[in-house]
C-alpha positions in Angstrom: -50.3 53.3 -242.5 -48.3 50.6 -240.6 -50.5 50.2 -237.5 -54.0 51.3 -236.7 -54.9 51.9 -233.0 -56.6 55.3 -233.1 -58.0 58.1 -235.3 -54.5 59.6 -235.3 -53.3 56.8 -237.6 -56.0 57.2 -240.3 -54.8 60.6 -241.6 -57.1 63.3 -242.9 -60.6 62.6 -241.6 -62.4 63.7 -244.8 -60.2 61.5 -246.8 -61.0 58.6 -244.5 -64.7 59.1 -245.1 -64.2 59.1 -248.9 -62.1 56.0 -248.7 -64.9 54.3 -246.7 -67.5 55.4 -249.3 -65.4 53.8 -252.1 -65.1 50.6 -250.2 -68.8 50.4 -249.5 -69.6 51.0 -253.2 -66.9 48.7 -254.5 -66.4 45.9 -251.9 -64.6 43.5 -254.2 -62.5 45.9 -256.3 -59.3 45.4 -254.4 -59.0 41.7 -254.1 -55.6 41.7 -255.8 -54.2 43.5 -252.8 -55.0 40.6 -250.5 -54.2 37.7 -252.8 -51.8 35.2 -251.1 -51.9 37.4 -248.0 -53.0 36.1 -244.6 -55.0 38.0 -241.9 -54.6 36.7 -238.4 -57.3 37.8 -236.0 -56.5 37.2 -232.3 -59.2 37.4 -229.7 -58.4 37.7 -226.0 -62.1 38.6 -225.5 -65.5 37.7 -226.9 -66.9 39.1 -230.0 -69.7 38.9 -232.5 -69.7 42.0 -234.8 -65.9 42.5 -234.7 -65.2 38.8 -235.5 -67.7 38.5 -238.3 -67.2 42.0 -239.9 -63.4 41.9 -239.9 -63.4 38.3 -241.2 -65.7 39.4 -244.1 -63.5 42.4 -244.8 -60.5 40.2 -245.2 -62.4 37.9 -247.5 -63.6 40.9 -249.6 -60.0 41.9 -250.0 -59.0 38.4 -251.2 -57.2 37.4 -248.1 -56.8 34.1 -246.3 -58.1 34.5 -242.7 -57.1 32.7 -239.5 -59.1 33.3 -236.3 -57.5 32.4 -233.0 -59.4 32.5 -229.7 -56.8 32.7 -227.0 -59.3 31.5 -224.3 -60.6 28.5 -226.2 -58.3 27.5 -229.0 -54.8 28.1 -227.7 -52.5 27.8 -224.7 -53.2 30.2 -222.0 -50.7 33.1 -222.3 -48.6 34.7 -219.6 -48.2 38.4 -220.3 -46.1 39.5 -217.4 -42.3 39.7 -217.7 -40.2 38.1 -215.0 -42.8 35.8 -213.5 -42.0 32.2 -212.5 -44.3 30.2 -214.9 -45.5 27.5 -212.5 -49.2 28.1 -212.9 -51.8 27.4 -215.6 -50.1 29.5 -218.3 -47.6 27.3 -220.2 -46.7 29.8 -222.9 -45.3 33.4 -222.7 -46.6 36.1 -225.0 -42.9 37.0 -225.7 -42.5 33.8 -227.7 -46.1 33.5 -228.9 -46.2 36.8 -230.7 -43.1 36.4 -232.9 -44.4 32.9 -233.8 -47.8 34.3 -234.8 -46.0 36.9 -236.9 -44.4 34.2 -239.0 -47.8 32.8 -240.0 -49.4 35.9 -241.4 -49.1 39.3 -243.1 -51.4 41.4 -241.0 -52.6 41.0 -237.4 -55.8 42.2 -235.7 -55.9 42.1 -231.9 -58.8 42.3 -229.5 -57.8 42.7 -225.8 -60.0 44.6 -223.3 -59.0 46.5 -220.2 -58.7 44.2 -217.3 -59.4 46.8 -214.6 -56.5 45.4 -212.5 -54.1 48.2 -213.2 -55.1 51.6 -214.7 -51.5 52.2 -215.7 -51.3 48.9 -217.5 -54.6 49.4 -219.2 -53.9 52.9 -220.4 -50.4 52.0 -221.5 -52.0 49.3 -223.8 -49.5 46.6 -222.9 -51.1 43.8 -225.0 -51.5 45.5 -228.4 -48.2 47.4 -228.0 -46.4 44.1 -227.5 -47.9 42.8 -230.8 -46.7 46.0 -232.5 -43.2 45.7 -231.0 -42.6 41.9 -231.4 -44.7 40.5 -234.3 -42.8 42.1 -237.1 -46.1 42.6 -239.0 -48.6 45.5 -239.3 -51.1 45.4 -236.4 -54.6 46.9 -236.1 -56.9 47.2 -233.1 -60.1 45.2 -233.0 -60.7 46.9 -229.6 -58.0 47.5 -227.0 -58.0 48.7 -223.4 -58.6 52.3 -224.1 -60.0 52.6 -227.7 -62.2 50.8 -230.2 -61.2 52.6 -233.5 -62.9 50.2 -236.0 -66.2 50.8 -234.1 -65.7 54.6 -234.1 -64.7 54.7 -237.8 -68.0 52.8 -238.5 -69.9 55.3 -236.3 -68.5 58.2 -238.2 -69.4 56.6 -241.6 -73.0 56.1 -240.3 -73.4 59.6 -239.1 -72.1 60.9 -242.4 -74.7 58.8 -244.2 -77.6 59.9 -242.0 -76.8 63.5 -241.1 -79.3 66.1 -242.3 -77.2 69.1 -241.6 -73.5 69.8 -242.3 -72.7 70.2 -238.6 -75.0 67.9 -236.6 -75.3 67.9 -232.9 -74.0 64.5 -231.6 -74.5 63.5 -228.0 -72.7 60.7 -226.2 -74.7 59.6 -223.2 -73.8 57.4 -220.3 -76.5 54.8 -219.5 -76.8 52.2 -216.7 -75.4 48.6 -217.0 -75.2 45.7 -214.5 -71.5 45.2 -215.1 -68.4 47.4 -215.1 -67.5 48.1 -218.7 -64.2 49.6 -220.1 -64.0 53.2 -221.4 -62.7 52.0 -224.8 -65.9 52.8 -226.9 -66.7 56.2 -225.3 -63.0 57.2 -225.4 -62.7 56.3 -229.0 -66.0 57.8 -230.0 -65.1 61.0 -228.4 -61.7 61.1 -230.1 -63.2 60.5 -233.5 -66.0 63.1 -233.0 -63.4 65.6 -231.9 -61.7 65.1 -235.3 -64.8 66.4 -237.0 -66.5 69.8 -236.9 -69.7 68.4 -235.4 -71.2 69.9 -232.3 -70.3 67.3 -229.7 -71.6 66.8 -226.2 -70.9 64.2 -223.6 -73.4 63.7 -220.8 -72.9 61.5 -217.7 -73.5 61.5 -213.9 -70.8 63.1 -211.8 -68.0 60.6 -211.1 -68.0 59.2 -214.7 -65.6 61.8 -216.2 -63.4 60.3 -219.0 -59.7 60.9 -219.5 -59.4 64.6 -220.5 -57.3 63.7 -223.5 -60.3 61.9 -225.0 -62.9 64.4 -224.0 -60.9 67.1 -225.9 -63.1 70.0 -227.0 -66.4 68.2 -226.2 -69.0 70.0 -224.1 -69.6 68.1 -220.9 -73.1 68.3 -219.6 -74.3 66.6 -216.4 -78.0 67.2 -217.1 -78.9 64.5 -219.6 -82.2 66.1 -220.6 -80.4 69.4 -221.3 -77.8 67.6 -223.3 -80.5 65.9 -225.5 -82.2 69.1 -226.5 -82.1 69.6 -230.3 -79.6 66.7 -230.7 -79.4 65.0 -234.2 -77.7 61.8 -233.0 -77.8 60.1 -229.6 -75.0 57.6 -228.9 -75.7 55.6 -225.7 -73.0 53.7 -223.9 -72.1 52.6 -220.5 -68.7 52.8 -219.0 -67.1 52.3 -215.5 -65.5 55.0 -213.6 -62.1 56.3 -214.9 -61.0 58.7 -212.1 -59.0 57.4 -209.2 -59.7 55.9 -206.6 -62.8 54.4 -208.4 -61.1 53.2 -211.6 -63.1 50.3 -213.0 -65.9 50.5 -210.5 -69.7 50.9 -210.9 -70.8 54.1 -209.1 -74.4 54.1 -210.3 -77.1 52.0 -211.9 -79.5 54.9 -212.0 -82.3 53.8 -214.4 -83.3 57.5 -214.9 -80.4 57.6 -217.3 -81.9 54.9 -219.6 -82.7 56.4 -223.0 -86.4 56.4 -223.5 -89.1 58.0 -225.7 -89.5 60.9 -223.4 -85.9 61.9 -223.7 -85.8 61.2 -227.4 -88.7 63.6 -227.8 -86.4 66.4 -226.6 -84.2 65.9 -229.6 -84.4 67.1 -233.2 -85.9 63.7 -234.2 -82.5 62.3 -233.4 -81.2 58.9 -234.6 -80.3 56.4 -231.9 -76.9 54.7 -232.0 -75.2 52.0 -230.0 -72.2 49.8 -230.7 -74.1 46.6 -229.6 -74.6 44.3 -227.8 -77.1 46.4 -225.8 -78.9 45.7 -222.6 -82.5 46.5 -223.4 -84.4 48.5 -220.8 -81.1 49.3 -219.1 -79.3 51.2 -221.8 -82.3 51.9 -224.0 -86.0 51.0 -224.0 -87.6 48.6 -226.4 -89.6 51.4 -227.9 -86.5 53.5 -228.8 -84.3 50.7 -230.2 -87.1 49.4 -232.3 -88.2 52.8 -233.6 -87.6 54.0 -237.1 -84.9 56.4 -235.7 -82.8 53.5 -234.5 -79.8 52.9 -236.8 -78.0 50.3 -234.7 -78.2 47.7 -237.5 -76.9 50.0 -240.2 -74.2 51.1 -237.8 -73.2 47.5 -237.3 -73.2 46.8 -241.0 -70.7 49.6 -241.5 -68.2 47.6 -239.3 -67.3 45.7 -242.5 -66.7 48.9 -244.3 -64.4 50.4 -241.6 -62.4 47.2 -241.2 -62.0 46.8 -245.0 -60.9 50.4 -245.4 -58.3 50.0 -242.7 -56.9 46.7 -243.9 -56.8 48.0 -247.5 -54.7 50.9 -246.5 -52.4 48.6 -244.5 -51.9 46.3 -247.5 -51.3 49.3 -249.8 -48.7 50.8 -247.6 -46.8 47.7 -246.6 -46.9 45.1 -249.5 
């Protein structure tokens, strides 16, 4: 594996699960792979779990780790080609990326959708420029359309907690005060479609995701019907994808909040969320604090997914 931006890069999904299990059971077994290697983590957007978990994964593999926050610890970067740079951005990404590549062996990039251009967001302009220009292996720490490290960790968590070979997994839209990218739901859907789980997506009309991510999922507009007999409930907000409403909030309908009444319709389902979560918007206090909430265990597996990915990159490239 040279670069990691989606489930399509990870190879056989069952093998990926086994590799993650090995990493979790043997977190320090592969430090020789990372010795004298440097991981550069570049953040265009804020982070808590991604920053901490990926940094820890690098250390577990014996790597040196550099963290660069573009908004606070570096020059503002111009990303558009052909512009006259007479504003507040003194450095162009076309020079910055090759320079960054000279300082490291592996690069992680976090750059959200900006909701200014659907075409630019869904063409992944930022991370693809790193892949093209850095000369080093690149992995996504969340891009405009996908968050594969999160989805890998979600898959690991479901595998650990499932009670049947083919659980019913439901991705549900929930209200949020801000317009959020589709990266997490897109990516979660893509990874779930790579399994043989029963997979359902439920959301209000107008919140349809890109069909290439929906894949073979069942789309159900009645949330309570979708929840019936579910084994896992994955709650997440996203802004509208379809034109002409791309990036807009169409609803803040609190009836879509995940509460105990809805969870009672399930097969004693586990509750999942990528965090941070807006309590009593996305999910009620009672649900997220219940014994069926596995959001902390899910977050802990972010170290495992990051370490499994970086390990494969090191094995295949150095």
